[in-house]
C-alpha positions as a Markdown table, in Angstrom:
| # | Residue | x | y | z |
|---|---|---|---|---|
| 1 | Unk | -67.1 | 39.8 | 30.3 |
| 2 | Unk | -66.8 | 42.7 | 27.8 |
| 3 | Unk | -66.3 | 46.2 | 29.2 |
| 4 | Unk | -67.9 | 48.9 | 27.1 |
| 5 | Unk | -66.3 | 52.3 | 26.8 |
| 6 | Unk | -67.6 | 55.5 | 25.4 |
| 7 | Unk | -65.2 | 56.9 | 22.8 |
| 8 | Unk | -64.4 | 60.5 | 23.3 |
| 9 | Unk | -62.2 | 62.8 | 21.2 |
| 10 | Unk | -60.3 | 66.0 | 21.8 |
| 11 | Unk | -59.9 | 68.8 | 19.3 |
| 12 | Unk | -56.3 | 67.9 | 18.7 |
| 13 | Unk | -55.6 | 64.2 | 18.6 |
| 14 | Unk | -53.5 | 62.5 | 21.3 |
| 15 | Unk | -51.9 | 59.1 | 20.6 |
| 16 | Unk | -50.2 | 56.6 | 22.9 |
| 17 | Unk | -46.9 | 54.9 | 22.2 |
| 18 | Unk | -45.9 | 51.8 | 24.1 |
| 19 | Unk | -42.5 | 50.0 | 24.0 |
| 20 | Unk | -42.9 | 46.3 | 24.4 |
| 21 | Unk | -40.8 | 43.1 | 24.2 |
| 22 | Unk | -41.6 | 39.5 | 24.8 |
| 23 | Unk | -38.4 | 38.4 | 26.5 |
| 24 | Unk | -39.5 | 34.8 | 26.6 |
| 25 | Unk | -39.8 | 34.4 | 22.9 |
| 26 | Unk | -37.1 | 31.9 | 21.9 |
| 27 | Unk | -36.3 | 33.6 | 18.6 |
| 28 | Unk | -35.9 | 36.9 | 20.2 |
| 29 | Unk | -33.8 | 35.4 | 23.0 |
| 30 | Unk | -31.4 | 33.8 | 20.6 |
| 31 | Unk | -30.9 | 37.1 | 18.8 |
| 32 | Unk | -30.4 | 38.9 | 22.1 |
| 33 | Unk | -27.9 | 36.3 | 23.3 |
| 34 | Unk | -26.0 | 36.7 | 20.0 |
| 35 | Unk | -25.8 | 40.5 | 20.6 |
| 36 | Unk | -24.5 | 39.9 | 24.1 |
| 37 | Unk | -21.7 | 37.7 | 22.9 |
| 38 | Unk | -19.3 | 36.8 | 25.7 |
| 39 | Unk | -19.8 | 40.2 | 27.5 |
| 40 | Unk | -20.9 | 39.3 | 31.0 |
| 41 | Unk | -21.7 | 42.9 | 31.8 |
| 42 | Unk | -24.7 | 42.8 | 29.4 |
| 43 | Unk | -26.3 | 40.2 | 31.8 |
| 44 | Unk | -26.4 | 42.6 | 34.7 |
| 45 | Unk | -30.0 | 43.4 | 35.7 |
| 46 | Unk | -29.3 | 47.1 | 35.4 |
| 47 | Unk | -27.9 | 46.7 | 31.9 |
| 48 | Unk | -29.4 | 43.9 | 29.9 |
| 49 | Unk | -30.1 | 40.9 | 32.1 |
| 50 | Unk | -33.0 | 38.6 | 31.4 |
| 51 | Unk | -35.1 | 40.2 | 34.2 |
| 52 | Unk | -35.3 | 43.5 | 32.2 |
| 53 | Unk | -37.1 | 41.7 | 29.4 |
| 54 | Unk | -39.3 | 39.2 | 31.1 |
| 55 | Unk | -43.0 | 39.8 | 30.7 |
| 56 | Unk | -46.0 | 38.7 | 32.6 |
| 57 | Unk | -48.5 | 40.1 | 30.1 |
| 58 | Unk | -48.2 | 43.6 | 31.5 |
| 59 | Unk | -48.9 | 44.8 | 28.0 |
| 60 | Unk | -52.6 | 43.7 | 28.5 |
| 61 | Unk | -53.0 | 45.9 | 31.6 |
| 62 | Unk | -51.2 | 48.8 | 29.9 |
| 63 | Unk | -53.5 | 48.8 | 26.9 |
| 64 | Unk | -56.6 | 48.0 | 29.0 |
| 65 | Unk | -55.9 | 51.0 | 31.3 |
| 66 | Unk | -55.7 | 53.3 | 28.3 |
| 67 | Unk | -59.0 | 52.0 | 27.1 |
| 68 | Unk | -60.8 | 52.3 | 30.4 |
| 69 | Unk | -59.3 | 55.5 | 31.8 |
| 70 | Unk | -58.2 | 57.6 | 28.8 |
| 71 | Unk | -60.9 | 57.2 | 26.2 |
| 72 | Unk | -59.7 | 60.3 | 24.4 |
| 73 | Unk | -56.6 | 58.5 | 23.0 |
| 74 | Unk | -57.0 | 58.3 | 19.3 |
| 75 | Unk | -54.6 | 55.4 | 18.5 |
| 76 | Unk | -52.2 | 53.1 | 20.4 |
| 77 | Unk | -48.9 | 52.3 | 18.7 |
| 78 | Unk | -46.9 | 49.4 | 20.1 |
| 79 | Unk | -43.2 | 49.4 | 19.1 |
| 80 | Unk | -41.7 | 45.9 | 18.9 |
| 81 | Unk | -38.9 | 43.9 | 17.4 |
| 82 | Unk | -40.7 | 41.6 | 15.0 |
| 83 | Unk | -43.2 | 40.5 | 17.6 |
| 84 | Unk | -46.9 | 40.7 | 18.2 |
| 85 | Unk | -48.7 | 40.8 | 21.6 |
| 86 | Unk | -51.8 | 39.3 | 20.1 |
| 87 | Unk | -54.1 | 41.7 | 22.0 |
| 88 | Unk | -57.1 | 40.3 | 20.0 |
| 89 | Unk | -57.1 | 37.4 | 22.5 |
| 90 | Unk | -57.1 | 39.6 | 25.6 |
| 91 | Unk | -58.0 | 43.3 | 25.4 |
| 92 | Unk | -59.8 | 42.8 | 22.2 |
| 93 | Unk | -62.3 | 40.6 | 24.1 |
| 94 | Unk | -62.5 | 42.8 | 27.2 |
| 95 | Unk | -63.8 | 46.0 | 25.4 |
| 96 | Unk | -66.6 | 46.3 | 23.0 |
| 97 | Unk | -65.1 | 49.3 | 21.2 |
| 98 | Unk | -61.3 | 49.2 | 21.9 |
| 99 | Unk | -59.0 | 52.0 | 20.7 |
| 100 | Unk | -57.3 | 51.0 | 17.4 |
| 101 | Unk | -53.8 | 49.4 | 17.9 |
| 102 | Unk | -51.0 | 49.5 | 15.4 |
| 103 | Unk | -47.8 | 47.4 | 15.7 |
| 104 | Unk | -44.7 | 49.3 | 14.7 |
| 105 | Unk | -41.4 | 47.4 | 14.1 |
| 106 | Unk | -38.1 | 48.9 | 15.2 |
| 107 | Unk | -37.0 | 49.0 | 11.5 |
| 108 | Unk | -39.7 | 51.6 | 10.8 |
| 109 | Unk | -38.6 | 54.1 | 13.4 |
| 110 | Unk | -34.9 | 53.4 | 12.6 |
| 111 | Unk | -35.3 | 53.9 | 8.8 |
| 112 | Unk | -32.0 | 55.5 | 7.6 |
| 113 | Unk | -30.4 | 54.6 | 10.9 |
| 114 | Unk | -30.4 | 50.8 | 10.4 |
| 115 | Unk | -26.8 | 50.5 | 11.5 |
| 116 | Unk | -28.0 | 50.8 | 15.1 |
| 117 | Unk | -30.2 | 47.7 | 15.0 |
| 118 | Unk | -30.9 | 45.5 | 16.7 |
| 119 | Unk | -31.2 | 47.3 | 20.0 |
| 120 | Unk | -32.0 | 46.0 | 23.4 |
| 121 | Unk | -32.5 | 49.2 | 25.5 |
| 122 | Unk | -35.2 | 51.8 | 25.8 |
| 123 | Unk | -33.1 | 54.9 | 25.6 |
| 124 | Unk | -32.3 | 54.2 | 21.9 |
| 125 | Unk | -36.0 | 53.5 | 21.1 |
| 126 | Unk | -37.3 | 56.6 | 23.0 |
| 127 | Unk | -35.0 | 58.8 | 20.9 |
| 128 | Unk | -36.7 | 57.6 | 17.7 |
| 129 | Unk | -40.4 | 56.8 | 18.6 |
| 130 | Unk | -41.5 | 60.2 | 17.2 |
| 131 | Unk | -40.7 | 58.8 | 13.8 |
| 132 | Unk | -43.7 | 56.5 | 13.7 |
| 133 | Unk | -45.6 | 57.3 | 10.5 |
| 134 | Unk | -48.9 | 59.1 | 11.2 |
| 135 | Unk | -48.1 | 59.8 | 14.9 |
| 136 | Unk | -49.9 | 62.9 | 16.2 |
| 137 | Unk | -48.1 | 66.0 | 17.3 |
| 138 | Unk | -49.2 | 65.3 | 20.9 |
| 139 | Unk | -48.5 | 61.8 | 22.2 |
| 140 | Unk | -48.0 | 60.0 | 25.5 |
| 141 | Unk | -45.1 | 57.5 | 25.9 |
| 142 | Unk | -45.6 | 54.4 | 28.0 |
| 143 | Unk | -43.3 | 51.6 | 29.1 |
| 144 | Unk | -45.3 | 48.4 | 29.0 |
| 145 | Unk | -45.2 | 48.2 | 32.8 |
| 146 | Unk | -47.1 | 51.5 | 33.2 |
| 147 | Unk | -50.8 | 51.1 | 33.9 |
| 148 | Unk | -53.5 | 53.7 | 34.1 |
| 149 | Unk | -55.5 | 52.9 | 37.2 |
| 150 | Unk | -57.9 | 55.8 | 37.4 |
| 151 | Unk | -59.4 | 58.5 | 35.2 |
| 152 | Unk | -57.1 | 60.9 | 33.5 |
| 153 | Unk | -58.1 | 63.9 | 31.4 |
| 154 | Unk | -56.1 | 65.3 | 28.4 |
| 155 | Unk | -55.5 | 68.5 | 30.4 |
| 156 | Unk | -53.5 | 66.5 | 32.9 |
| 157 | Unk | -50.9 | 65.8 | 30.2 |
| 158 | Unk | -51.3 | 68.8 | 27.9 |
| 159 | Unk | -52.6 | 72.1 | 29.2 |
| 160 | Unk | -55.1 | 74.2 | 27.4 |
| 161 | Unk | -52.5 | 76.8 | 26.8 |
| 162 | Unk | -50.2 | 74.4 | 24.9 |
| 163 | Unk | -47.9 | 73.2 | 27.7 |
| 164 | Unk | -46.6 | 69.7 | 28.3 |
| 165 | Unk | -47.3 | 68.6 | 31.9 |
| 166 | Unk | -44.8 | 66.3 | 33.6 |
| 167 | Unk | -44.9 | 65.0 | 37.2 |
| 168 | Unk | -41.7 | 65.3 | 39.0 |
| 169 | Unk | -39.3 | 67.9 | 40.5 |
| 170 | Unk | -36.1 | 69.8 | 39.6 |
| 171 | Unk | -32.8 | 69.1 | 41.2 |
| 172 | Unk | -29.4 | 70.8 | 40.7 |
| 173 | Unk | -26.9 | 68.7 | 38.8 |
| 174 | Unk | -24.2 | 69.1 | 41.5 |
| 175 | Unk | -26.5 | 67.4 | 44.0 |
| 176 | Unk | -27.1 | 64.5 | 41.7 |
| 177 | Unk | -23.3 | 64.3 | 41.1 |
| 178 | Unk | -22.8 | 64.1 | 44.9 |
| 179 | Unk | -25.4 | 61.4 | 45.2 |
| 180 | Unk | -23.7 | 59.4 | 42.5 |
| 181 | Unk | -20.4 | 59.8 | 44.1 |
| 182 | Unk | -21.6 | 58.3 | 47.4 |
| 183 | Unk | -23.7 | 55.6 | 45.7 |
| 184 | Unk | -22.4 | 52.2 | 46.9 |
| 185 | Unk | -21.0 | 49.8 | 44.4 |
| 186 | Unk | -22.6 | 46.5 | 43.5 |
| 187 | Unk | -20.2 | 43.7 | 42.7 |
| 188 | Unk | -17.4 | 46.3 | 42.5 |
| 189 | Unk | -19.3 | 48.5 | 40.0 |
| 190 | Unk | -21.9 | 51.3 | 40.3 |
| 191 | Unk | -25.2 | 50.5 | 38.7 |
| 192 | Unk | -26.5 | 52.5 | 35.7 |
| 193 | Unk | -29.3 | 54.3 | 37.6 |
| 194 | Unk | -32.5 | 56.0 | 36.4 |
| 195 | Unk | -31.4 | 59.3 | 37.9 |
| 196 | Unk | -28.0 | 59.2 | 36.2 |
| 197 | Unk | -29.6 | 58.7 | 32.8 |
| 198 | Unk | -32.0 | 61.6 | 33.5 |
| 199 | Unk | -29.1 | 63.9 | 34.5 |
| 200 | Unk | -27.3 | 63.0 | 31.2 |
| 201 | Unk | -30.3 | 64.2 | 29.4 |
| 202 | Unk | -30.1 | 67.6 | 31.1 |
| 203 | Unk | -26.4 | 67.9 | 30.5 |
| 204 | Unk | -26.8 | 67.0 | 26.8 |
| 205 | Unk | -28.9 | 70.2 | 26.3 |
| 206 | Unk | -26.7 | 72.3 | 28.6 |
| 207 | Unk | -28.9 | 72.5 | 31.6 |
| 208 | Unk | -27.5 | 72.9 | 35.2 |
| 209 | Unk | -30.6 | 71.3 | 36.7 |
| 210 | Unk | -32.4 | 68.0 | 36.0 |
| 211 | Unk | -36.1 | 67.3 | 35.9 |
| 212 | Unk | -36.4 | 64.1 | 37.9 |
| 213 | Unk | -39.4 | 62.3 | 36.5 |
| 214 | Unk | -41.4 | 59.6 | 38.2 |
| 215 | Unk | -42.3 | 56.2 | 36.7 |
| 216 | Unk | -45.4 | 57.5 | 34.9 |
| 217 | Unk | -46.5 | 57.9 | 31.3 |
| 218 | Unk | -44.7 | 60.9 | 29.7 |
| 219 | Unk | -46.5 | 63.5 | 27.4 |
| 220 | Unk | -44.4 | 64.4 | 24.4 |
| 221 | Unk | -44.6 | 66.9 | 21.5 |
| 222 | Unk | -43.4 | 65.4 | 18.2 |
| 223 | Unk | -42.0 | 68.8 | 17.1 |
| 224 | Unk | -39.7 | 69.0 | 20.1 |
| 225 | Unk | -38.5 | 65.4 | 19.4 |
| 226 | Unk | -37.6 | 66.4 | 15.9 |
| 227 | Unk | -35.9 | 69.5 | 17.2 |
| 228 | Unk | -33.8 | 67.4 | 19.6 |
| 229 | Unk | -32.4 | 65.4 | 16.7 |
| 230 | Unk | -31.9 | 68.4 | 14.5 |
| 231 | Unk | -30.0 | 70.5 | 17.1 |
| 232 | Unk | -28.1 | 67.6 | 18.7 |
| 233 | Unk | -27.4 | 65.3 | 15.8 |
| 234 | Unk | -25.0 | 63.2 | 17.9 |
| 235 | Unk | -27.8 | 62.2 | 20.3 |
| 236 | Unk | -28.8 | 59.2 | 18.1 |
| 237 | Unk | -25.3 | 57.8 | 18.2 |
| 238 | Unk | -25.0 | 58.5 | 22.0 |
| 239 | Unk | -28.1 | 56.5 | 22.8 |
| 240 | Unk | -27.9 | 53.9 | 20.1 |
| 241 | Unk | -24.3 | 52.8 | 19.6 |
| 242 | Unk | -24.5 | 50.4 | 22.6 |
| 243 | Unk | -26.9 | 47.5 | 22.1 |
| 244 | Unk | -27.6 | 47.5 | 25.8 |
| 245 | Unk | -28.0 | 50.1 | 28.5 |
| 246 | Unk | -24.8 | 52.1 | 29.1 |
| 247 | Unk | -23.7 | 54.9 | 31.4 |
| 248 | Unk | -23.2 | 57.4 | 28.5 |
| 249 | Unk | -26.9 | 57.3 | 27.5 |
| 250 | Unk | -29.4 | 59.9 | 28.3 |
| 251 | Unk | -33.2 | 60.1 | 29.0 |
| 252 | Unk | -34.7 | 61.7 | 25.9 |
| 253 | Unk | -37.9 | 62.8 | 27.7 |
| 254 | Unk | -35.8 | 64.9 | 30.1 |
| 255 | Unk | -33.9 | 66.5 | 27.2 |
| 256 | Unk | -37.2 | 67.3 | 25.4 |
| 257 | Unk | -38.8 | 68.7 | 28.5 |
| 258 | Unk | -35.9 | 71.1 | 29.1 |
| 259 | Unk | -36.2 | 72.3 | 25.5 |
| 260 | Unk | -39.9 | 72.8 | 26.2 |
| 261 | Unk | -39.2 | 74.6 | 29.4 |
| 262 | Unk | -37.0 | 77.1 | 27.6 |
| 263 | Unk | -39.9 | 77.9 | 25.3 |
| 264 | Unk | -42.4 | 78.2 | 28.1 |
| 265 | Unk | -44.0 | 75.0 | 27.0 |
| 266 | Unk | -43.5 | 72.9 | 30.2 |
| 267 | Unk | -45.4 | 72.7 | 33.4 |
| 268 | Unk | -44.0 | 70.6 | 36.2 |
| 269 | Unk | -46.5 | 69.3 | 38.8 |
| 270 | Unk | -46.1 | 67.5 | 42.0 |
| 271 | Unk | -46.5 | 63.7 | 41.7 |
| 272 | Unk | -48.0 | 63.5 | 45.2 |
| 273 | Unk | -51.2 | 61.4 | 45.1 |
| 274 | Unk | -50.7 | 60.7 | 41.4 |
| 275 | Unk | -48.4 | 57.7 | 41.4 |
| 276 | Unk | -48.1 | 54.2 | 42.8 |
| 277 | Unk | -44.7 | 52.6 | 42.1 |
| 278 | Unk | -44.4 | 48.8 | 42.9 |
| 279 | Unk | -41.1 | 47.0 | 42.8 |
| 280 | Unk | -41.3 | 43.6 | 44.3 |
| 281 | Unk | -38.2 | 41.3 | 44.8 |
| 282 | Unk | -38.0 | 37.7 | 45.7 |
| 283 | Unk | -36.5 | 38.6 | 49.1 |
| 284 | Unk | -39.5 | 40.9 | 49.9 |
| 285 | Unk | -42.3 | 38.5 | 50.9 |
| 286 | Unk | -45.8 | 40.2 | 51.0 |
| 287 | Unk | -44.4 | 43.4 | 49.5 |
| 288 | Unk | -47.3 | 43.7 | 47.1 |
| 289 | Unk | -49.8 | 42.6 | 49.7 |
| 290 | Unk | -48.7 | 45.3 | 52.0 |
| 291 | Unk | -48.6 | 48.1 | 49.4 |
| 292 | Unk | -52.0 | 47.2 | 47.9 |
| 293 | Unk | -53.8 | 46.8 | 51.3 |
| 294 | Unk | -55.3 | 50.3 | 51.4 |
| 295 | Unk | -56.5 | 50.0 | 47.8 |
| 296 | Unk | -58.0 | 46.6 | 48.4 |
| 297 | Unk | -59.8 | 48.2 | 51.4 |
| 298 | Unk | -61.4 | 50.8 | 49.1 |
| 299 | Unk | -59.0 | 53.7 | 48.9 |
| 300 | Unk | -59.1 | 55.2 | 45.4 |
| 301 | Unk | -56.1 | 54.3 | 43.2 |
| 302 | Unk | -53.9 | 57.1 | 41.7 |
| 303 | Unk | -54.1 | 57.5 | 38.0 |
| 304 | Unk | -50.5 | 56.2 | 37.4 |
| 305 | Unk | -49.3 | 52.8 | 38.5 |
| 306 | Unk | -46.0 | 51.2 | 37.6 |
| 307 | Unk | -45.5 | 47.5 | 38.4 |
| 308 | Unk | -41.7 | 46.8 | 38.1 |
| 309 | Unk | -40.3 | 43.3 | 38.0 |
| 310 | Unk | -43.5 | 41.5 | 38.7 |
| 311 | Unk | -41.7 | 38.2 | 37.8 |
| 312 | Unk | -39.6 | 38.7 | 40.9 |
| 313 | Unk | -42.6 | 38.8 | 43.3 |
| 314 | Unk | -43.2 | 35.8 | 45.5 |
| 315 | Unk | -46.0 | 33.5 | 44.1 |
| 316 | Unk | -48.6 | 34.5 | 46.7 |
| 317 | Unk | -48.1 | 38.2 | 46.0 |
| 318 | Unk | -48.1 | 37.7 | 42.2 |
| 319 | Unk | -51.4 | 35.8 | 42.5 |
| 320 | Unk | -52.9 | 38.6 | 44.6 |
| 321 | Unk | -51.8 | 41.2 | 42.0 |
| 322 | Unk | -53.3 | 39.3 | 39.1 |
| 323 | Unk | -56.6 | 39.1 | 41.1 |
| 324 | Unk | -56.3 | 42.9 | 41.7 |
| 325 | Unk | -56.0 | 43.5 | 38.0 |
| 326 | Unk | -58.9 | 41.2 | 37.4 |
| 327 | Unk | -61.1 | 43.3 | 39.6 |
| 328 | Unk | -59.9 | 46.5 | 37.9 |
| 329 | Unk | -60.4 | 45.5 | 34.3 |
| 330 | Unk | -62.7 | 42.5 | 34.5 |
| 331 | Unk | -60.5 | 40.3 | 32.2 |
| 332 | Unk | -60.3 | 36.6 | 32.4 |
| 333 | Unk | -56.8 | 36.2 | 33.6 |
| 334 | Unk | -55.4 | 32.7 | 33.3 |
């Protein structure tokens, strides 16, 4: 069943950028294993384990959500490592007039920085995505497990007075340092946490407080991305010298947002009622069922949904979630 969508445009174009990898591709897996070498640390789930790269065709829902709920997006760029999601077999059949999609290889955004390739972590890629040829000044960055699940307007990402709008809250760095100090170890080591990487971004640009973002799409100004590299030239090496996630790395979005904040170009809004974060594990039976229950009963979905580690969900929950996506986008999931 095809879903038609009315194409709408804004005065200034807004593009979408998605990072995607097919971790089940044998060619890609062989290259990744070669990069790991004999380093057992790179197989930890928080650093570079197989779970980080497994995909359940989340890219289909990510692109479908943009088509259905953000018709103002001009173009979708999917950044990959020599791979193709073959959306013509899925989203291309679900929408009569889909938003144009362009596949961008890592080599394109790392031109003149080829020494850092290959890379297997998003911090490195996020530092360089603004270098996509033809990318608009205003763009929205998605992980492939981010799904738009309700209508979103351009003004909910970019205000009419030129500000970037992020959903989260500020927290002093000393409190984050305290939380890290009391964080329990796992297998004798502390995990590389999302909050730690965000705080690193704040410290990189000399801020004493960190913008704690939620698992949502992030609006970005290309000019601020260029400024980050110009004013902090070491940032590429910090985020890219390690092939896998490392404690020294920083979240580029936080760093860019703080630069925007200093120029009066950032507005931070409460994420309340805007987000749905789902993180199932094998030892959490009916996790998805319980969290989706109110929405299955008719409660409106928030605009931003993140489904993290769907491969870890128990089979019944996973089947329920696939049916949930079917009802939302009307695709023919197999």
